[in-house]
C-alpha positions in Angstrom: -1.3 59.2 48.1 -0.5 59.2 44.4 -2.4 62.5 43.8 0.1 64.4 45.9 3.0 62.8 44.0 1.7 63.9 40.6 4.1 66.4 39.2 3.2 69.9 38.0 3.0 70.4 34.3 6.6 71.6 33.9 8.0 68.4 35.5 5.7 65.8 34.0 8.4 63.4 33.0 10.3 63.2 36.3 8.2 60.4 37.9 8.2 58.4 34.7 11.9 58.7 34.3 12.5 57.8 38.0 10.3 54.7 37.7 12.1 53.6 34.5 15.5 54.0 36.3 14.3 52.1 39.3 12.7 49.3 37.2 16.0 48.9 35.2 18.1 48.7 38.4 15.6 46.4 40.1 15.6 44.0 37.0 19.4 43.8 37.3 19.1 43.0 41.0 16.4 40.5 40.3 18.5 38.7 37.7 21.4 38.6 40.1 19.3 37.2 42.9 17.8 34.6 40.6 21.3 33.5 39.5 22.4 33.2 43.1 19.3 31.2 44.0 19.8 28.8 41.1 23.5 28.3 41.7 22.8 27.5 45.4 20.1 25.0 44.4 22.5 23.3 42.0 25.3 23.3 44.6 27.5 25.2 42.2 28.1 28.1 44.6 29.9 28.0 47.9 29.0 30.5 50.5 27.5 31.1 53.9 24.1 32.2 52.6 21.3 29.7 53.2 19.3 28.7 50.1 16.0 29.7 51.8 17.3 33.2 52.4 18.4 33.4 48.8 14.9 32.4 47.8 13.4 34.9 50.2 15.4 37.8 48.8 14.5 36.7 45.2 10.8 36.8 46.1 11.2 40.2 47.6 12.7 41.4 44.3 9.7 40.0 42.5 7.4 41.8 44.9 9.1 45.1 44.5 8.9 44.8 40.7 5.2 44.1 41.0 4.8 47.2 43.2 6.6 49.3 40.6 4.2 47.9 38.0 1.2 49.0 40.0 2.7 52.4 40.6 3.4 52.9 36.9 -0.1 51.8 36.0 -1.6 54.2 38.5 0.5 57.1 37.3 -0.3 56.4 33.6 -4.0 56.0 34.3 -4.3 59.8 34.9 -6.0 61.5 37.8 -8.8 59.7 39.5 -12.2 61.4 39.5 -12.8 63.2 42.8 -15.5 61.8 45.0 -18.3 64.2 45.8 
């Protein structure tokens, strides 16, 4: 329920700042997971992680970034008109 998450006027920037911080952190994690996946595929990395698991976690990072984008778009679109 995004309407209940909308901040009061005195805290308007809090959600935006929180989303920006999460996006930055998630982009760093995404890049790390992408590097791990690529190194495993090239057999340049030794470890006990299975390449399919590395790919799965990389795709999860993609999905989370996509969800953040949808949330940001929803918050910047403004309040939805109420249904009568």
